[in-house]
Every structure is written in C-alpha cells, then in structure tokens.
Backbone as a printed PyTorch tensor [residue, N CA C, xyz], in Angstrom:
tensor([[[-111.4350,   26.9630,   73.5360],
         [-110.2050,   27.6230,   73.9480],
         [-109.0610,   26.6510,   74.2000]],

        [[-109.3130,   25.4430,   74.7580],
         [-108.2100,   24.5090,   74.9900],
         [-107.4700,   24.1610,   73.6970]],

        [[-108.1940,   24.0490,   72.5740],
         [-107.5440,   23.7390,   71.2940],
         [-106.5610,   24.8190,   70.8850]],

        [[-106.9280,   26.0690,   71.1060],
         [-106.0730,   27.1860,   70.7520],
         [-104.8250,   27.1950,   71.6390]],

        [[-105.0050,   26.9230,   72.9350],
         [-103.8550,   26.8600,   73.8420],
         [-102.9130,   25.7440,   73.4390]],

        [[-103.4790,   24.6210,   73.0190],
         [-102.6790,   23.4720,   72.5970],
         [-101.8110,   23.8550,   71.3840]],

        [[-102.3950,   24.5970,   70.4180],
         [-101.6390,   25.0340,   69.2380],
         [-100.5420,   26.0180,   69.6330]],

        [[-100.8340,   26.9010,   70.5410],
         [ -99.8260,   27.8590,   71.0030],
         [ -98.6910,   27.1240,   71.7010]],

        [[ -99.0620,   26.1200,   72.5250],
         [ -98.0580,   25.3180,   73.2230],
         [ -97.1690,   24.5960,   72.2170]],

        [[ -97.7790,   23.9760,   71.1860],
         [ -97.0010,   23.2560,   70.1730],
         [ -96.0850,   24.2090,   69.4080]],

        [[ -96.6130,   25.3760,   69.0710],
         [ -95.7840,   26.3560,   68.3780],
         [ -94.6250,   26.8020,   69.2640]],

        [[ -94.8910,   26.8930,   70.5590],
         [ -93.8390,   27.2910,   71.4980],
         [ -92.7180,   26.2720,   71.5600]],

        [[ -93.0010,   25.0170,   71.2940],
         [ -91.9800,   23.9650,   71.3070],
         [ -91.4610,   23.7020,   69.8970]],

        [[ -92.3730,   23.5490,   68.9380],
         [ -91.9940,   23.1510,   67.5810],
         [ -91.2090,   24.2390,   66.8540]],

        [[ -91.6210,   25.4830,   66.9870],
         [ -90.9490,   26.5630,   66.2650],
         [ -89.4900,   26.7060,   66.6750]],

        [[ -89.1610,   26.7550,   67.9800],
         [ -87.7420,   26.8450,   68.3480],
         [ -86.9250,   25.6470,   67.8560]],

        [[ -87.5040,   24.4340,   67.9040],
         [ -86.7950,   23.2400,   67.4280],
         [ -86.5570,   23.3470,   65.9320]],

        [[ -87.5580,   23.7860,   65.1860],
         [ -87.4310,   23.9600,   63.7470],
         [ -86.3680,   25.0000,   63.4250]],

        [[ -86.3760,   26.1050,   64.1150],
         [ -85.3900,   27.1590,   63.8820],
         [ -83.9830,   26.6830,   64.2080]],

        [[ -83.8370,   25.9200,   65.2930],
         [ -82.5210,   25.3930,   65.6590],
         [ -82.0100,   24.4440,   64.5870]],

        [[ -82.8720,   23.5980,   64.0360],
         [ -82.4200,   22.6490,   63.0110],
         [ -82.0460,   23.3800,   61.7300]],

        [[ -82.7380,   24.4660,   61.3970],
         [ -82.3960,   25.2450,   60.2090],
         [ -81.0720,   25.9590,   60.3840]],

        [[ -80.8420,   26.5430,   61.5490],
         [ -79.6090,   27.2870,   61.7550],
         [ -78.4250,   26.3480,   61.9260]],

        [[ -78.6880,   25.1040,   62.3350],
         [ -77.6040,   24.1520,   62.5010],
         [ -77.1720,   23.5590,   61.1710]],

        [[ -78.0150,   23.7010,   60.1400],
         [ -77.7060,   23.1750,   58.8200],
         [ -76.5120,   23.9410,   58.2530]],

        [[ -75.4890,   23.2050,   57.8770],
         [ -74.2520,   23.8140,   57.3940],
         [ -74.3950,   24.2490,   55.9390]],

        [[ -74.0120,   25.4750,   55.6410],
         [ -74.0010,   25.9680,   54.2750],
         [ -72.6640,   25.5500,   53.6670]],

        [[ -72.7200,   24.8570,   52.5380],
         [ -71.4860,   24.4060,   51.8950],
         [ -70.8630,   25.5520,   51.1090]],

        [[ -69.5940,   25.7930,   51.4020],
         [ -68.8280,   26.8310,   50.7200],
         [ -67.6030,   26.1610,   50.1180]],

        [[ -67.3090,   26.4640,   48.8620],
         [ -66.1890,   25.8440,   48.1540],
         [ -64.8550,   26.2750,   48.7510]],

        [[ -63.9990,   25.2800,   49.0340],
         [ -62.6780,   25.5350,   49.6120],
         [ -61.6480,   24.6370,   48.9230]],

        [[ -60.3780,   24.9890,   49.0760],
         [ -59.2950,   24.1840,   48.4940],
         [ -59.4340,   22.7420,   48.9480]],

        [[ -59.2260,   21.8270,   48.0200],
         [ -59.3370,   20.4070,   48.3100],
         [ -60.7030,   19.8330,   47.9860]],

        [[ -61.7100,   20.6970,   47.8260],
         [ -63.0550,   20.2370,   47.4690],
         [ -63.1060,   19.9200,   45.9760]],

        [[ -63.8410,   18.8740,   45.6450],
         [ -64.1610,   18.6180,   44.2470],
         [ -65.4840,   19.3180,   43.9920]],

        [[ -65.5240,   20.1380,   42.9410],
         [ -66.7050,   20.9430,   42.6550],
         [ -67.2340,   20.6360,   41.2570]],

        [[ -68.5120,   20.8990,   41.0720],
         [ -69.1330,   20.8390,   39.7630],
         [ -69.6740,   22.2290,   39.4640]],

        [[ -69.2980,   22.7510,   38.2900],
         [ -69.6100,   24.1330,   37.9400],
         [ -70.2210,   24.1960,   36.5410]],

        [[ -71.3400,   24.8950,   36.4250],
         [ -71.8700,   25.2630,   35.1150],
         [ -71.2830,   26.6200,   34.7730]],

        [[ -70.8860,   26.8050,   33.5120],
         [ -70.2500,   28.0710,   33.1350],
         [ -70.5290,   28.4140,   31.6810]],

        [[ -70.4370,   29.6920,   31.3900],
         [ -70.4250,   30.1910,   30.0230],
         [ -69.3340,   31.2420,   29.9700]],

        [[ -68.4130,   31.0810,   29.0210],
         [ -67.2970,   32.0150,   28.8650],
         [ -67.4720,   32.8770,   27.6310]],

        [[ -67.2630,   34.1880,   27.8160],
         [ -67.3760,   35.1240,   26.6960],
         [ -66.1700,   36.0570,   26.6710]],

        [[ -65.9230,   36.6070,   25.4890],
         [ -64.8650,   37.6110,   25.3130],
         [ -65.4600,   38.9950,   25.5300]],

        [[ -64.6060,   40.0070,   25.5240],
         [ -65.0690,   41.3730,   25.8010],
         [ -66.0900,   41.8660,   24.7760]],

        [[ -66.0680,   41.3030,   23.5590],
         [ -67.0490,   41.7180,   22.5450],
         [ -68.3460,   40.9130,   22.6220]],

        [[ -68.4490,   40.0240,   23.6280],
         [ -69.6550,   39.2230,   23.8120],
         [ -69.6200,   37.8680,   23.1290]],

        [[ -68.5890,   37.6010,   22.3340],
         [ -68.4760,   36.3120,   21.6610],
         [ -68.3050,   35.1990,   22.6850]],

        [[ -69.1350,   34.1660,   22.5840],
         [ -69.0310,   33.0200,   23.4890],
         [ -67.9490,   32.0810,   22.9650]],

        [[ -66.9880,   31.7150,   23.8390],
         [ -65.9220,   30.8070,   23.4180],
         [ -66.0600,   29.4170,   24.0240]],

        [[ -66.8650,   29.2530,   25.0670],
         [ -67.0530,   27.9400,   25.6680],
         [ -68.2400,   27.9880,   26.6270]],

        [[ -68.8540,   26.8150,   26.8370],
         [ -69.9770,   26.7310,   27.7680],
         [ -70.2300,   25.2770,   28.1370]],

        [[ -70.7200,   25.0770,   29.3490],
         [ -71.1340,   23.7400,   29.7730],
         [ -72.6490,   23.5900,   29.6560]],

        [[ -73.3470,   24.6330,   29.2460],
         [ -74.8020,   24.5970,   29.1460],
         [ -75.1980,   23.4870,   28.1670]],

        [[ -76.1040,   22.6370,   28.5990],
         [ -76.5390,   21.5190,   27.7720],
         [ -75.6210,   20.3090,   27.8650]],

        [[ -74.5830,   20.4130,   28.6890],
         [ -73.6340,   19.3220,   28.9020],
         [ -73.5380,   19.0680,   30.4030]],

        [[ -72.6910,   18.1220,   30.7780],
         [ -72.4270,   17.9080,   32.1940],
         [ -71.6370,   19.0910,   32.7330]],

        [[ -71.8340,   19.4380,   34.0140],
         [ -71.0240,   20.5170,   34.6010],
         [ -69.5440,   20.1350,   34.5840]],

        [[ -68.6950,   21.1360,   34.5930],
         [ -67.2490,   20.9260,   34.6970],
         [ -66.9510,   20.4820,   36.1230]],

        [[ -66.2110,   19.3890,   36.2800],
         [ -65.8540,   18.8940,   37.6080],
         [ -64.3400,   18.9260,   37.7550]],

        [[ -63.8780,   19.4950,   38.8630],
         [ -62.4430,   19.5540,   39.1460],
         [ -62.2390,   19.7460,   40.6420]],

        [[ -61.0050,   19.5500,   41.0830],
         [ -60.6760,   19.7220,   42.4890],
         [ -59.9460,   21.0420,   42.6760]],

        [[ -60.4660,   21.8710,   43.5780],
         [ -59.8720,   23.1810,   43.8510],
         [ -58.4740,   23.0120,   44.4530]],

        [[ -57.5260,   23.7910,   43.9520],
         [ -56.1690,   23.7610,   44.4930],
         [ -55.2110,   22.8700,   43.7310]],

        [[ -55.6940,   22.2170,   42.6750],
         [ -54.8200,   21.3110,   41.9170],
         [ -54.2820,   21.9260,   40.6330]],

        [[ -54.7410,   23.1240,   40.2850],
         [ -54.2850,   23.7560,   39.0470],
         [ -54.9330,   23.1680,   37.8020]],

        [[ -56.0600,   22.5010,   37.9720],
         [ -56.7460,   21.8630,   36.8460],
         [ -57.4080,   22.8730,   35.9100]],

        [[ -57.6780,   24.0690,   36.4000],
         [ -58.2950,   25.1260,   35.5980],
         [ -57.4540,   26.3910,   35.7490]],

        [[ -57.7280,   27.3800,   34.9210],
         [ -56.9550,   28.6230,   34.9980],
         [ -57.1390,   29.2720,   36.3770]],

        [[ -56.1280,   29.9710,   36.8090],
         [ -56.0800,   30.5650,   38.1520],
         [ -57.2960,   31.4280,   38.4680]],

        [[ -57.6580,   32.3180,   37.5700],
         [ -58.7820,   33.2170,   37.8170],
         [ -60.1090,   32.4940,   37.9620]],

        [[ -60.2920,   31.4090,   37.2160],
         [ -61.5170,   30.6040,   37.2920],
         [ -61.5970,   29.9450,   38.6620]],

        [[ -60.4900,   29.3380,   39.0790],
         [ -60.4470,   28.6810,   40.3890],
         [ -60.6970,   29.6850,   41.5130]],

        [[ -60.0340,   30.8270,   41.4550],
         [ -60.2080,   31.8430,   42.4970],
         [ -61.6490,   32.3370,   42.5760]],

        [[ -62.3330,   32.3880,   41.4320],
         [ -63.7280,   32.8350,   41.4160],
         [ -64.6470,   31.8310,   42.1090]],

        [[ -64.3070,   30.5540,   42.0430],
         [ -65.1300,   29.5060,   42.6520],
         [ -64.9310,   29.4410,   44.1670]],

        [[ -63.6980,   29.7030,   44.6220],
         [ -63.4160,   29.6420,   46.0610],
         [ -64.3640,   30.5650,   46.8290]],

        [[ -65.0060,   30.0300,   47.8460],
         [ -65.9140,   30.8270,   48.6760],
         [ -67.3500,   30.8660,   48.1860]],

        [[ -67.6140,   30.3150,   46.9990],
         [ -68.9970,   30.2830,   46.5040],
         [ -69.8020,   29.2300,   47.2600]],

        [[ -71.1140,   29.4510,   47.3450],
         [ -72.0380,   28.5050,   47.9710],
         [ -72.7400,   27.7040,   46.8720]],

        [[ -73.1370,   26.4830,   47.1990],
         [ -73.8760,   25.6610,   46.2510],
         [ -75.1410,   26.4090,   45.8290]],

        [[ -75.3790,   26.4690,   44.5200],
         [ -76.5330,   27.1750,   43.9720],
         [ -76.2620,   28.6270,   43.6400]],

        [[ -75.1470,   29.1690,   44.1110],
         [ -74.8040,   30.5720,   43.8520],
         [ -74.3740,   30.7520,   42.3970]],

        [[ -74.7700,   31.8720,   41.8070],
         [ -74.3800,   32.2360,   40.4480],
         [ -73.7250,   33.6100,   40.4990]],

        [[ -72.6340,   33.7630,   39.7600],
         [ -72.0090,   35.0790,   39.6580],
         [ -71.3050,   35.2010,   38.3280]],

        [[ -71.0240,   36.4310,   37.9420],
         [ -70.2920,   36.7160,   36.7150],
         [ -68.9960,   37.4090,   37.1000]],

        [[ -67.8840,   36.8980,   36.5590],
         [ -66.5620,   37.4630,   36.8530],
         [ -65.8150,   37.6960,   35.5540]],

        [[ -64.9740,   38.7320,   35.5580],
         [ -64.0650,   38.9680,   34.4360],
         [ -62.6640,   38.6710,   34.9220]],

        [[ -62.0060,   37.7860,   34.2060],
         [ -60.6690,   37.3320,   34.5790],
         [ -59.6720,   37.9800,   33.6290]],

        [[ -58.7300,   38.7680,   34.1680],
         [ -57.7390,   39.4000,   33.2940],
         [ -56.8480,   38.3430,   32.6400]],

        [[ -56.3190,   38.6580,   31.4750],
         [ -55.4840,   37.7350,   30.6990],
         [ -54.3910,   37.0940,   31.5530]],

        [[ -53.7760,   37.8590,   32.4390],
         [ -52.6760,   37.3420,   33.2650],
         [ -53.1230,   36.1920,   34.1660]],

        [[ -54.4060,   36.1580,   34.5530],
         [ -54.9290,   35.0820,   35.4010],
         [ -55.6880,   34.0370,   34.5890]],

        [[ -55.6370,   34.2030,   33.2560],
         [ -56.3150,   33.2570,   32.3740],
         [ -55.2400,   32.4740,   31.6090]],

        [[ -55.0160,   32.8270,   30.3580],
         [ -54.0270,   32.1060,   29.5490],
         [ -52.7700,   32.9310,   29.2980]],

        [[ -52.5860,   33.9760,   30.0850],
         [ -51.3780,   34.7870,   29.9880],
         [ -51.4630,   35.8380,   28.8980]],

        [[ -50.4770,   36.7040,   28.9080],
         [ -50.3830,   37.7480,   27.8880],
         [ -49.9140,   37.1180,   26.5840]],

        [[ -50.2540,   37.7340,   25.4740],
         [ -49.8130,   37.2360,   24.1740],
         [ -48.3100,   37.4650,   24.0530]],

        [[ -47.5850,   36.4370,   23.6100],
         [ -46.1270,   36.4990,   23.5050],
         [ -45.7300,   36.4030,   22.0370]],

        [[ -45.2560,   37.5110,   21.4750],
         [ -44.8480,   37.5330,   20.0670],
         [ -43.7010,   36.5760,   19.7740]],

        [[ -42.8830,   36.2710,   20.7770],
         [ -41.7590,   35.3520,   20.5700],
         [ -42.2300,   33.9110,   20.3810]],

        [[ -43.4960,   33.6380,   20.6590],
         [ -44.0390,   32.3000,   20.4830],
         [ -44.5770,   32.0790,   19.0680]],

        [[ -44.3520,   33.0500,   18.1870],
         [ -44.7690,   32.9600,   16.7890],
         [ -43.5140,   32.8230,   15.9400]],

        [[ -43.5190,   31.8460,   15.0380],
         [ -42.3390,   31.6870,   14.1830],
         [ -42.7260,   31.2480,   12.7870]],

        [[ -41.8870,   31.6550,   11.8600],
         [ -42.0700,   31.2910,   10.4610],
         [ -41.1320,   30.1280,   10.1530]],

        [[ -41.6650,   29.1140,    9.4800],
         [ -40.8950,   27.9020,    9.1890],
         [ -40.9230,   27.6570,    7.6840]],

        [[ -39.7750,   27.2710,    7.1520],
         [ -39.6930,   26.9560,    5.7340],
         [ -40.4370,   25.6590,    5.4570]],

        [[ -41.1800,   25.6210,    4.3750],
         [ -41.8830,   24.3960,    3.9850],
         [ -40.8970,   23.2680,    3.6790]],

        [[ -39.6330,   23.6210,    3.3880],
         [ -38.5940,   22.6160,    3.1190],
         [ -38.3430,   21.7400,    4.3500]],

        [[ -38.7160,   22.2210,    5.5490],
         [ -38.4980,   21.4490,    6.7720],
         [ -39.5640,   20.3760,    6.9910]],

        [[ -40.6220,   20.4010,    6.1760],
         [ -41.6670,   19.3800,    6.2720],
         [ -41.2330,   18.1130,    5.5430]],

        [[ -41.7310,   16.9810,    5.9990],
         [ -41.4790,   15.7180,    5.2930],
         [ -42.1180,   15.8150,    3.9040]],

        [[ -41.4950,   15.2110,    2.9000],
         [ -42.0530,   15.2740,    1.5360],
         [ -43.5170,   14.8210,    1.5090]],

        [[ -44.3440,   15.6050,    0.7940],
         [ -45.7560,   15.2770,    0.6560],
         [ -46.6330,   15.7750,    1.7950]],

        [[ -46.0290,   16.3440,    2.8290],
         [ -46.8060,   16.8440,    3.9630],
         [ -47.4400,   18.1840,    3.5980]],

        [[ -48.7340,   18.2820,    3.8430],
         [ -49.4520,   19.5310,    3.5860],
         [ -49.9020,   20.1120,    4.9120]],

        [[ -49.8790,   21.4290,    5.0140],
         [ -50.3920,   22.1060,    6.2030],
         [ -51.4630,   23.0900,    5.7770]],

        [[ -52.4060,   23.3240,    6.6830],
         [ -53.4770,   24.2850,    6.4230],
         [ -53.6240,   25.1890,    7.6370]],

        [[ -54.0930,   26.3880,    7.4050],
         [ -54.3400,   27.3100,    8.5030],
         [ -55.3220,   26.6360,    9.4660]],

        [[ -54.9950,   26.6830,   10.7590],
         [ -55.8240,   26.0620,   11.7860],
         [ -55.2980,   24.7110,   12.2270]],

        [[ -54.4400,   24.0770,   11.4180],
         [ -53.8560,   22.8000,   11.8360],
         [ -53.0660,   22.9880,   13.1180]],

        [[ -53.1040,   21.9780,   13.9690],
         [ -52.3150,   21.9930,   15.1950],
         [ -51.4200,   20.7710,   15.2080]],

        [[ -50.2090,   20.9520,   15.6830],
         [ -49.2970,   19.8290,   15.8450],
         [ -48.3000,   20.1680,   16.9360]],

        [[ -47.5040,   19.1760,   17.3070],
         [ -46.5210,   19.3890,   18.3620],
         [ -45.1400,   19.5390,   17.7660]],

        [[ -44.3750,   20.4350,   18.3800],
         [ -42.9880,   20.6630,   17.9700],
         [ -42.0980,   20.5010,   19.1900]],

        [[ -40.8930,   20.0690,   18.9440],
         [ -39.9080,   19.9440,   20.0100],
         [ -39.1930,   21.2880,   20.1850]],

        [[ -39.0150,   21.6850,   21.4390],
         [ -38.3030,   22.9350,   21.7260],
         [ -36.8060,   22.6490,   21.8090]],

        [[ -36.0130,   23.7070,   21.8310],
         [ -34.5530,   23.5400,   21.8830],
         [ -34.0940,   22.8480,   23.1570]],

        [[ -34.8900,   22.9450,   24.2220],
         [ -34.4960,   22.2870,   25.4760],
         [ -35.0920,   20.8760,   25.6080]],

        [[ -35.6780,   20.3520,   24.5180],
         [ -36.1960,   18.9910,   24.5310],
         [ -37.6570,   18.8750,   24.9130]],

        [[ -38.2790,   19.9720,   25.2660],
         [ -39.6950,   19.9410,   25.6130],
         [ -40.5690,   19.8370,   24.3710]],

        [[ -41.8540,   19.7130,   24.5910],
         [ -42.8060,   19.6350,   23.4910],
         [ -43.8350,   20.7450,   23.6720]],

        [[ -44.1640,   21.4210,   22.5750],
         [ -45.1470,   22.4960,   22.6230],
         [ -46.1340,   22.3080,   21.4680]],

        [[ -47.4110,   22.5750,   21.7380],
         [ -48.4290,   22.5090,   20.6910],
         [ -48.4790,   23.8560,   19.9860]],

        [[ -48.4620,   23.8210,   18.6640],
         [ -48.5180,   25.0510,   17.8620],
         [ -49.7010,   24.9710,   16.9080]],

        [[ -50.1300,   26.1310,   16.4550],
         [ -51.2600,   26.2530,   15.5310],
         [ -50.7790,   27.0130,   14.2980]],

        [[ -51.0840,   26.4870,   13.1150],
         [ -50.7070,   27.1550,   11.8650],
         [ -51.6290,   28.3560,   11.6870]],

        [[ -51.0120,   29.5380,   11.5250],
         [ -51.8060,   30.7620,   11.4040],
         [ -51.7240,   31.4160,   10.0400]],

        [[ -50.7090,   31.0690,    9.2440],
         [ -50.5640,   31.6570,    7.9070],
         [ -49.6960,   30.7400,    7.0460]],

        [[ -49.9220,   30.8110,    5.7320],
         [ -49.1530,   30.0050,    4.7870],
         [ -48.8160,   30.8750,    3.5880]],

        [[ -47.5550,   30.7700,    3.1470],
         [ -47.1400,   31.4230,    1.8980],
         [ -46.6470,   30.3190,    0.9620]],

        [[ -46.1050,   30.7060,   -0.1890],
         [ -45.6030,   29.7060,   -1.1370],
         [ -44.4520,   28.8970,   -0.5600]],

        [[ -43.6190,   29.5320,    0.2710],
         [ -42.4030,   28.8560,    0.7450],
         [ -42.3550,   28.6370,    2.2560]],

        [[ -43.2420,   29.2890,    2.9930],
         [ -43.1950,   29.1820,    4.4580],
         [ -44.5990,   29.0110,    5.0360]],

        [[ -44.6220,   28.6580,    6.3050],
         [ -45.8710,   28.6920,    7.0670],
         [ -45.5390,   29.2440,    8.4440]],

        [[ -46.5090,   29.8890,    9.0660],
         [ -46.3190,   30.5160,   10.3730],
         [ -47.0760,   29.7130,   11.4190]],

        [[ -46.3950,   29.4640,   12.5500],
         [ -47.0280,   28.7560,   13.6600],
         [ -47.0320,   29.6530,   14.8920]],

        [[ -48.0140,   29.4460,   15.7380],
         [ -48.1830,   30.2360,   16.9560],
         [ -48.3530,   29.2770,   18.1270]],

        [[ -47.4600,   29.3800,   19.1200],
         [ -47.5230,   28.5150,   20.2960],
         [ -48.3410,   29.1270,   21.4340]],

        [[ -48.8570,   30.3410,   21.2500],
         [ -49.7270,   30.9570,   22.2520],
         [ -51.0570,   30.2090,   22.2800]],

        [[ -51.6600,   30.1380,   23.4540],
         [ -53.0280,   29.6080,   23.5490],
         [ -53.9300,   30.5480,   22.7610]],

        [[ -54.9910,   30.0070,   22.1690],
         [ -55.9070,   30.8320,   21.3710],
         [ -56.5000,   32.0030,   22.1620]],

        [[ -56.6040,   31.8630,   23.4920],
         [ -57.1860,   32.9200,   24.3200],
         [ -56.1300,   33.7660,   25.0330]],

        [[ -54.8580,   33.5700,   24.6930],
         [ -53.7900,   34.3740,   25.3110],
         [ -54.0070,   35.8510,   24.9870]],

        [[ -53.7630,   36.6930,   25.9780],
         [ -53.8880,   38.1330,   25.7930],
         [ -55.3090,   38.6580,   25.8860]],

        [[ -56.2460,   37.7860,   26.2170],
         [ -57.6490,   38.2020,   26.2620],
         [ -58.2050,   38.0900,   27.6790]],

        [[ -58.9590,   39.1180,   28.0780],
         [ -59.6990,   39.0560,   29.3340],
         [ -60.9380,   38.1990,   29.0690]],

        [[ -61.2650,   37.3260,   30.0100],
         [ -62.3690,   36.3870,   29.8380],
         [ -63.4510,   36.6470,   30.8790]],

        [[ -64.6960,   36.6330,   30.4480],
         [ -65.8210,   36.7990,   31.3620],
         [ -66.5460,   35.4560,   31.4620]],

        [[ -66.8020,   35.0460,   32.7080],
         [ -67.5000,   33.7860,   32.9520],
         [ -68.7390,   34.0270,   33.7960]],

        [[ -69.8460,   33.4300,   33.3760],
         [ -71.0220,   33.3260,   34.2330],
         [ -70.8940,   31.9420,   34.8590]],

        [[ -70.8150,   31.8910,   36.1900],
         [ -70.5440,   30.6540,   36.9290],
         [ -71.6990,   30.3170,   37.8590]],

        [[ -72.0440,   29.0440,   37.9280],
         [ -72.9950,   28.5460,   38.9200],
         [ -72.3630,   27.3320,   39.5780]],

        [[ -72.2200,   27.4000,   40.9000],
         [ -71.6840,   26.2630,   41.6420],
         [ -72.8220,   25.2620,   41.8350]],

        [[ -72.7030,   24.1090,   41.1870],
         [ -73.7590,   23.0960,   41.1820],
         [ -73.6400,   22.1750,   42.3910]],

        [[ -72.3980,   21.7530,   42.7180],
         [ -72.2170,   20.7470,   43.7540],
         [ -70.8170,   20.8260,   44.3350]],

        [[ -70.7060,   20.4950,   45.6280],
         [ -69.4070,   20.3780,   46.3100],
         [ -69.3280,   18.9770,   46.8960]],

        [[ -68.2130,   18.3160,   46.6300],
         [ -67.9490,   17.0150,   47.2410],
         [ -66.7790,   17.2220,   48.2030]],

        [[ -67.0740,   17.2330,   49.4960],
         [ -66.0320,   17.4650,   50.5040],
         [ -65.1150,   16.2440,   50.5890]],

        [[ -63.7980,   16.4530,   50.7580],
         [ -62.8950,   15.3150,   50.9160],
         [ -63.1810,   14.5820,   52.2370]],

        [[ -62.9170,   13.2920,   52.2570],
         [ -63.2000,   12.5220,   53.4710],
         [ -61.9920,   12.4000,   54.3430]]])
C-alpha cells in the first residue's frame, strides 16, 4: 500500500506542475511585423493550379509590408503555427479587376528594325508619365501586335490552401 500512496502523492504534485507548464506555453499566432513561412497551393475557380510551394521551400515574408497580395496576407493574420486552411480571395484583394484600358494595339512600325515579337513575350514600356510598366504580348497581326498590362491573374478570384509553417517574432 505505501507504494500506491507514493504514486498518488507524486501524481498530486507532478500532474498540476505538468498542466501549469502546458498552459503556460504560448501559442504562436501570426501578427503584423512577424516574418512567416507559409506553404501554399493556389487554384482558380475551375480548379486549375496556378502556383504552389509544395516540393519547394515555403514562402517567407513579413506581415504588414505589402510583400504579398492583400487577401493572402489577411488570411495569414491570426493563424497558428501548423494550422491549415483554405480561403478564396476575391479579385479586388488579389491582383485587381481586369482593366480593358490596360490593353493596347501597337503598330509593328514602332519596333526597332529586325525586332520580332511572339505571343507570350513580356517587356517593359514607358508610360506617358515616365513610369515603367510590364506588358505581355497577347495577339499579333500582319501590321500590329496587342499588349496587355494587366497581371495574368487580374479579374480572377483565387483559392489558396495555406499552412503556416513557422513564425519568427521580431526582437
């Protein structure tokens, strides 16, 4: 019987200490200013996958710096390390709505002699206010080619499966 009492006594001391240490352990939750590592897979509404970190290093960025699209960042805020969730980000919080004014037709005569363009080519153009914008060739005719300055995912709602891998708290 003394052995049994000894075990009960130890449980009476050890169990509360163990429980206190578990409850005192801080759960890390992603907040602005934290550097986070995220595994993700992005798909379109038809299920087409457009990007993924699977098989690669997780995406690392600092929350609150605008390093990723607004909806992606907002989805990470408040997540716990190890948590996985799926979110759909509307176009307005992703790459914006599609803007028809960002599409223009250009005469091939404006190209330097010998320059060839192909559908899918990307290059930079100067805007009227002196800025620079990246455009993508979307169509070619005998005398013109069409460029689009919209992001390829503009106007599309994006679905992401997200897993918060790690949080590095600022010091």
